[in-house]
C-alpha positions as CSV (number, residue, x, y, z in Angstrom):
1,M,0.0,0.0,0.0
2,S,1.4,3.4,-1.0
3,K,1.0,6.5,1.2
4,D,1.9,10.0,-0.1
5,I,4.1,12.3,1.9
6,R,3.9,15.9,0.7
7,I,6.4,18.4,2.2
8,K,5.8,22.1,1.9
9,K,8.4,23.5,4.2
10,G,11.9,23.4,2.8
11,L,14.3,24.9,0.2
12,D,15.7,23.4,-2.9
13,I,19.2,24.6,-3.5
14,K,19.8,24.3,-7.3
15,L,23.5,24.2,-8.1
16,V,25.6,24.0,-11.3
17,G,27.2,20.6,-11.8
18,V,24.6,17.9,-11.8
19,A,26.2,14.5,-12.7
20,E,25.4,13.3,-16.2
21,K,24.0,9.8,-16.3
22,T,27.1,8.1,-17.7
23,T,29.2,5.8,-15.5
24,M,33.0,5.4,-15.8
25,N,34.6,2.2,-14.4
26,N,37.3,3.8,-12.3
27,T,40.7,2.3,-11.9
28,Q,41.4,0.7,-8.5
29,S,43.2,2.8,-5.9
30,S,46.5,1.7,-4.6
31,I,45.7,2.8,-1.1
32,Y,42.3,2.5,0.8
33,A,41.4,3.6,4.3
34,V,38.8,2.9,6.9
35,K,38.3,5.8,9.3
36,P,36.7,5.1,12.7
37,E,35.3,8.7,12.7
38,D,32.9,7.6,10.0
39,F,31.2,5.4,12.6
40,H,30.2,8.0,15.2
41,G,30.2,6.9,18.7
42,I,32.4,3.9,18.1
43,T,35.7,3.4,20.0
44,P,37.8,1.1,17.8
45,K,40.0,-1.7,19.1
46,L,42.4,-2.9,16.4
47,I,42.4,-6.5,15.2
48,A,44.7,-6.1,12.1
49,K,48.1,-4.6,13.0
50,E,50.5,-3.0,10.6
51,G,51.9,-5.6,8.2
52,T,48.8,-7.9,8.4
53,E,47.6,-9.4,5.2
54,V,43.8,-9.2,4.9
55,K,41.1,-10.3,2.5
56,A,38.2,-8.1,1.5
57,G,35.6,-8.5,4.2
58,E,38.1,-9.4,7.0
59,A,37.8,-7.3,10.1
60,L,40.3,-4.5,10.7
61,F,38.9,-3.4,14.1
62,H,35.9,-4.0,16.4
63,S,34.0,-1.8,18.8
64,K,35.5,-1.6,22.2
65,S,32.0,-1.8,23.8
66,D,30.7,-4.7,21.7
67,E,33.2,-7.2,20.1
68,R,30.5,-8.4,17.7
69,L,30.6,-5.0,15.9
70,L,33.2,-5.6,13.2
71,F,34.5,-3.1,10.7
72,P,35.9,-4.9,7.6
73,S,38.5,-4.1,5.0
74,P,37.0,-3.0,1.7
75,V,39.8,-4.6,-0.3
76,S,42.4,-7.4,0.0
77,G,45.9,-6.4,0.7
78,K,48.4,-5.4,3.4
79,V,47.7,-3.0,6.3
80,V,50.5,-0.5,5.7
81,E,49.7,2.2,8.3
82,V,47.6,2.9,11.3
83,V,47.2,6.6,11.5
84,R,47.0,7.9,15.1
85,G,46.1,11.3,16.5
86,A,46.3,12.8,20.0
87,R,46.4,10.2,22.9
88,R,47.0,7.5,20.3
89,K,43.4,7.8,18.9
90,V,43.0,5.7,15.8
91,L,42.2,8.1,12.9
92,A,42.5,5.7,9.9
93,V,43.7,2.2,9.0
94,K,45.3,2.2,5.5
95,I,45.4,-0.8,3.3
96,S,47.7,-1.3,0.2
97,A,45.4,-3.1,-2.2
98,D,46.4,-6.3,-4.1
99,A,46.3,-6.2,-7.9
100,T,43.9,-9.1,-7.9
101,Q,41.3,-9.0,-5.2
102,T,40.4,-11.9,-3.0
103,H,37.3,-12.0,-0.8
104,K,36.6,-13.8,2.5
105,D,33.8,-16.3,1.9
106,F,30.8,-15.8,4.2
107,E,28.7,-18.5,2.3
108,T,25.5,-17.8,0.5
109,K,22.3,-17.5,2.6
110,N,18.6,-17.6,2.1
111,A,16.9,-15.1,4.4
112,D,13.6,-16.9,4.1
113,S,15.0,-19.9,6.0
114,M,16.8,-17.9,8.6
115,S,15.6,-16.7,12.0
116,S,15.9,-13.2,13.2
117,E,18.9,-14.1,15.4
118,E,20.6,-15.9,12.5
119,V,20.2,-12.9,10.2
120,K,21.6,-10.6,13.0
121,N,24.6,-12.9,13.6
122,H,25.4,-13.2,9.9
123,L,25.4,-9.4,9.4
124,L,27.5,-8.9,12.5
125,A,30.1,-11.6,11.4
126,A,30.3,-10.2,7.9
127,G,30.9,-6.6,9.0
128,C,27.6,-5.4,7.5
129,W,26.1,-4.2,10.8
130,P,27.6,-0.7,10.6
131,F,25.2,-0.1,7.6
132,I,22.3,-0.2,10.1
133,K,22.0,3.1,11.9
134,Q,19.5,4.0,14.7
135,R,17.4,6.9,15.8
136,P,17.6,8.4,18.3
137,Y,21.2,9.6,18.4
138,D,22.1,8.8,14.7
139,V,24.7,6.2,15.5
140,V,25.4,2.5,14.5
141,A,22.4,0.5,15.7
142,N,22.6,-1.4,19.0
143,P,22.1,-5.1,18.2
144,N,20.7,-5.7,21.6
145,Q,17.7,-3.4,21.0
146,A,14.7,-4.2,18.9
147,P,13.5,-1.5,16.6
148,K,9.8,-0.6,16.2
149,A,10.3,-0.1,12.5
150,I,13.0,0.1,9.8
151,F,13.2,3.0,7.3
152,V,14.8,3.2,3.9
153,S,14.8,6.5,1.9
154,A,15.3,6.0,-1.8
155,Y,14.5,9.7,-2.5
156,A,17.5,12.0,-2.5
157,S,16.6,15.7,-2.3
158,A,19.9,17.2,-1.2
159,P,21.8,19.5,-3.5
160,L,23.3,17.6,-6.5
161,A,22.5,14.3,-4.8
162,A,23.1,11.1,-6.8
163,D,20.1,9.9,-8.7
164,L,19.2,6.7,-6.9
165,D,16.9,5.6,-9.7
166,Y,20.0,5.6,-11.9
167,T,22.6,4.2,-9.5
168,L,20.4,1.4,-8.3
169,A,19.0,0.3,-11.7
170,G,19.3,-3.4,-12.2
171,K,19.9,-4.1,-8.5
172,E,16.3,-5.3,-7.7
173,T,17.4,-8.9,-6.9
174,Q,20.0,-7.7,-4.3
175,L,17.6,-5.1,-2.9
176,Q,14.8,-7.8,-2.4
177,A,17.3,-10.2,-0.8
178,A,18.4,-7.5,1.7
179,I,14.8,-6.5,2.5
180,D,13.9,-10.1,3.1
181,A,16.8,-10.2,5.6
182,V,16.4,-6.9,7.5
183,S,12.6,-7.4,7.8
184,K,13.4,-10.3,10.1
185,L,15.0,-7.8,12.5
186,T,11.8,-6.0,13.4
187,E,8.3,-7.0,14.4
188,G,7.2,-3.7,12.9
189,K,7.1,-2.5,9.3
190,V,9.9,-1.8,6.8
191,H,9.1,1.6,5.3
192,V,10.5,2.5,1.9
193,S,10.2,6.0,0.5
194,V,10.6,6.8,-3.2
195,G,10.0,10.0,-5.3
196,A,6.4,10.6,-6.2
197,N,7.3,10.7,-10.0
198,S,10.3,8.4,-10.0
199,N,10.7,4.9,-11.5
200,S,12.6,3.6,-8.5
201,P,13.9,0.0,-8.4
202,L,12.6,-0.1,-4.9
203,S,9.0,0.6,-6.0
204,G,8.3,-3.1,-6.7
205,L,9.8,-4.6,-3.6
206,K,7.8,-7.1,-1.6
207,G,7.3,-7.1,2.2
208,V,7.6,-3.3,2.5
209,E,5.2,-0.4,3.0
210,L,5.8,2.1,0.2
211,H,5.6,5.8,0.5
212,K,5.8,8.4,-2.3
213,V,7.5,11.6,-1.3
214,S,7.3,15.0,-2.9
215,G,8.3,18.5,-2.0
216,P,11.5,20.5,-1.5
217,H,14.6,19.5,0.5
218,P,14.7,18.1,3.2
219,S,11.8,15.8,2.0
220,G,14.4,13.2,1.1
221,N,15.9,13.1,4.6
222,V,15.0,9.9,6.4
223,G,14.3,12.0,9.6
224,T,11.6,14.0,7.8
225,Q,10.0,10.7,6.6
226,I,10.1,9.2,10.1
227,A,8.4,12.3,11.5
228,K,5.6,12.0,9.0
229,I,5.1,8.2,9.1
230,D,6.0,7.0,12.6
231,P,7.5,9.6,15.0
232,I,9.9,8.4,17.7
233,N,8.9,8.7,21.3
234,K,11.0,8.3,24.4
235,G,12.1,4.7,24.8
236,E,11.5,3.8,21.1
237,V,14.1,3.0,18.5
238,V,14.0,2.9,14.7
239,W,16.7,1.6,12.4
240,I,17.8,3.2,9.1
241,V,19.5,1.6,6.1
242,S,20.4,3.5,2.9
243,P,19.6,1.9,-0.5
244,Q,23.2,1.6,-1.6
245,D,24.0,-0.3,1.6
246,L,21.0,-2.6,1.1
247,V,22.7,-3.6,-2.2
248,V,25.9,-4.6,-0.3
249,I,23.8,-6.7,2.2
250,G,21.9,-8.3,-0.6
251,E,25.0,-9.2,-2.5
252,L,26.5,-10.6,0.6
253,L,23.5,-13.0,1.0
254,L,23.5,-14.0,-2.7
255,T,27.2,-14.4,-3.3
256,G,28.8,-14.8,0.2
257,K,31.2,-11.9,-0.6
258,L,31.3,-8.4,0.9
259,N,31.5,-6.1,-2.1
260,L,31.8,-2.4,-1.1
261,T,31.9,-1.2,-4.7
262,R,29.3,1.6,-5.3
263,T,28.4,4.1,-7.9
264,V,29.6,7.6,-6.9
265,A,28.4,10.9,-8.3
266,L,31.0,13.5,-9.1
267,T,29.1,16.7,-8.8
268,G,29.7,20.5,-8.7
269,S,31.0,23.2,-10.9
270,Q,34.7,22.4,-10.3
271,F,34.4,19.1,-12.1
272,K,35.2,19.3,-15.8
273,N,32.7,16.4,-16.5
274,P,30.2,15.8,-13.7
275,Q,29.4,12.2,-14.0
276,Y,29.2,8.8,-12.2
277,V,32.1,6.5,-11.4
278,T,32.4,3.2,-9.7
279,A,34.5,3.2,-6.6
280,I,35.1,1.1,-3.5
281,A,34.4,2.7,-0.1
282,G,37.6,4.2,1.3
283,A,39.2,4.9,-2.1
284,T,41.7,7.7,-2.4
285,I,39.9,10.9,-3.6
286,S,42.6,11.7,-6.2
287,D,42.0,8.3,-7.9
288,V,38.2,8.7,-7.9
289,T,38.5,12.2,-9.4
290,A,41.4,11.5,-11.7
291,N,41.9,14.1,-14.5
292,N,38.4,15.5,-13.9
293,L,39.0,18.2,-11.3
294,N,39.7,21.9,-11.6
295,D,42.5,22.3,-9.1
296,D,42.2,26.1,-9.0
297,N,41.0,27.1,-5.5
298,T,38.6,24.1,-5.1
299,R,36.9,22.7,-2.0
300,I,36.4,19.0,-2.3
301,I,33.6,17.5,-0.1
302,S,32.9,13.8,0.5
303,G,29.1,13.9,0.5
304,N,26.8,16.8,-0.3
305,V,27.4,20.5,0.2
306,L,25.1,20.7,3.3
307,S,26.2,17.7,5.4
308,G,29.3,16.3,3.7
309,K,32.9,16.6,5.0
310,E,35.8,18.5,3.5
311,V,38.6,16.3,2.2
312,K,41.9,16.8,0.4
313,E,42.9,14.9,-2.7
314,D,45.2,12.6,-0.7
315,E,42.4,11.7,1.7
316,F,39.6,9.1,1.3
317,L,36.0,8.6,0.3
318,G,33.7,8.3,3.3
319,Y,32.5,4.8,4.2
320,Y,28.8,5.8,3.7
321,D,29.2,8.4,0.9
322,N,28.0,7.9,-2.7
323,Q,28.8,11.5,-3.8
324,I,31.9,13.8,-4.1
325,T,31.2,17.5,-4.6
326,A,33.7,20.1,-5.8
327,I,32.8,23.8,-5.6
328,P,34.9,27.0,-5.5
329,E,36.6,27.9,-2.3
330,G,35.0,31.1,-0.9
331,D,38.1,32.9,0.3
332,D,37.3,36.3,-1.3
333,Y,35.4,39.2,0.1
334,E,32.9,41.5,-1.7
335,F,33.1,45.2,-1.2
336,F,29.7,46.3,0.3
337,G,28.4,42.8,-0.3
338,W,25.8,43.3,2.4
339,N,24.5,46.5,1.0
340,K,23.7,45.9,-2.7
341,P,21.1,43.9,-4.7
342,I,22.1,40.3,-5.0
343,F,21.3,38.2,-8.1
344,N,23.8,35.4,-8.0
345,K,23.1,33.8,-4.7
346,I,20.3,31.8,-3.1
347,S,18.5,33.3,-0.1
348,A,15.4,32.5,1.9
349,S,14.9,36.2,2.5
350,R,13.7,38.8,0.0
351,A,15.8,41.6,1.5
352,L,17.9,42.8,-1.4
353,T,18.0,39.3,-2.8
354,F,16.1,38.1,-5.9
355,S,16.6,34.4,-6.2
356,W,12.9,34.0,-5.5
357,L,12.2,35.6,-8.9
358,T,14.0,32.7,-10.7
359,P,13.2,29.5,-8.8
360,N,14.6,27.2,-11.5
361,K,17.9,29.0,-12.0
362,K,21.1,27.1,-11.1
363,Y,23.8,28.8,-9.1
364,D,27.6,28.5,-8.9
365,L,27.9,29.0,-5.2
366,N,31.2,29.0,-3.3
367,T,31.9,28.2,0.4
368,N,31.8,31.8,1.6
369,T,29.4,32.2,4.6
370,N,28.6,35.7,3.6
371,G,28.6,36.9,7.1
372,E,30.2,36.5,10.5
373,H,29.4,34.4,13.6
374,R,27.0,36.2,16.0
375,A,24.4,35.6,18.6
376,F,21.1,34.0,17.5
377,V,18.8,36.4,15.7
378,V,15.1,35.5,15.9
379,T,13.8,35.9,12.4
380,G,11.4,33.0,12.0
381,A,13.3,31.8,9.0
382,Y,14.2,28.4,10.4
383,E,10.6,27.4,10.7
384,Q,10.0,28.1,7.0
385,V,12.5,25.4,5.9
386,F,12.1,22.9,8.8
387,P,9.2,20.5,8.2
388,L,9.4,18.6,11.5
389,D,6.8,19.4,14.2
390,I,9.5,20.8,16.4
391,Y,10.6,24.3,17.4
392,P,14.1,24.4,15.8
393,M,15.4,27.6,17.5
394,Q,14.3,26.5,20.9
395,L,15.8,23.0,20.5
396,L,19.1,24.4,19.3
397,K,19.3,26.7,22.4
398,A,18.4,23.8,24.7
399,F,21.2,21.8,23.1
400,M,23.6,24.7,23.6
401,Y,22.9,25.2,27.3
402,K,22.6,21.4,27.8
403,D,19.3,21.3,29.6
404,L,18.5,17.5,29.3
405,D,14.8,17.9,30.3
406,E,14.2,20.6,27.6
407,M,16.2,18.6,25.1
408,E,13.9,15.6,25.6
409,A,10.7,17.7,25.7
410,L,11.5,19.7,22.6
411,G,12.1,16.6,20.4
412,G,15.8,15.7,20.8
413,Y,15.1,12.0,20.2
414,E,13.7,12.7,16.7
415,V,16.5,14.7,15.1
416,A,20.0,14.1,13.6
417,P,22.6,16.7,12.5
418,E,21.5,16.4,8.8
419,D,18.0,17.6,9.8
420,F,19.5,21.0,10.7
421,A,21.8,21.3,7.6
422,L,19.3,23.6,5.8
423,T,18.6,25.8,8.9
424,E,22.4,26.2,9.1
425,F,22.6,27.2,5.4
426,I,20.1,30.0,5.8
427,C,21.2,31.1,9.3
428,V,21.8,34.8,9.5
429,S,23.8,34.2,12.7
430,K,26.2,31.8,11.0
431,Q,25.8,29.3,13.9
432,P,27.1,25.7,13.4
433,H,23.7,24.0,13.8
434,Q,24.9,20.5,12.9
435,K,27.8,20.6,15.4
436,I,25.4,21.8,18.1
437,I,23.0,19.0,17.4
438,R,25.8,16.4,17.3
439,E,27.3,17.4,20.6
440,G,23.8,17.6,22.2
441,L,22.9,14.1,21.0
442,D,26.2,12.7,22.3
443,L,25.4,14.2,25.7
444,M,21.8,12.7,25.7
445,R,23.2,9.3,24.7
446,E,25.8,9.5,27.6
447,E,23.4,10.8,30.2
448,L,20.1,9.2,29.2
449,G,21.2,6.0,27.4
């Protein structure tokens, strides 16, 4: 049964550099890395030391709090370096990839004949559990808790986001196998959201409740969909899996191999040819973007412009990311930029800005914040782009002064940092909303469990 979700509050940020629907098979990187910081809230304990030979799918480290939570190598090869930071914190585990890849064999499985516990143990043993995240707190799911529902968002509304209808085409068999497995992990429903006018490979899946989503960003955020379908109350947990990670789980079940290859969108005005490439999670950025990047004053982002992370060319693709964005670095200043009509930028305000006159125009924006950090100014703008039934300004302030009772009462269990990416974009006070929410959620998790 299909249920429509129509979002009215939000803002579509139309940028130059949409990826053309052509896919290049990228050459394999020589070095790959798995970064514990991609798995927020996990304290790693190393299994593979420097010099260890590993197969693709073999564990590099596990969670210190739960040894069942394994984090596998994306490729076969030798562990050449364990990068450490302050107090010997593990920042990255680097693997030199073999020319010919070998995979650890996890054996093929049929989810229909497996119990819930067998599915869970198989996903844990194969290192696929990190693909399952939970709300509240937006962290890797706790396997000891049972979710009331599982959510999959196959509708990407973020700026320049990869077209999931294109990247997942032909993957219906893997997606169905994964859905058959993860549906065993909950007594509730598996909710799948697709675009209202899309021809998504997930539209024909069995055993799911399908929802058709329309409206401006953040309609594609899974947090928005949870709020409209089955909001989270205190004591409840829902799990989230992204469609590209479902493909990995499905392929594991069908072939017995952990294949972290995915189709990555190269987007943004600083790419000579915005397009799609195939890459393995953790690949070196310079190899993924080879001969396609304008190196002149460029900001490279693993992810989208609102919630992605800045990376350098010698750094690595994020474990969950299926997009690399390159836009101009905003290190210039405009003379009287605050006091003249603006035609080349997007604004939610109509004060000397005219982007509202051309809603379909695409902009070549840079990273300039166009203002300085200051105290919160109450303008009512956040509420215009925030579709959750929550007071965003009040929640941000509660998170800043760390009042746990207010954080609970105002909806702290329902949100994740990405839900505040758009309010951060339009913020006239230039406050770091996502950082505030992340720190507040970590405090709630520590104090309230």
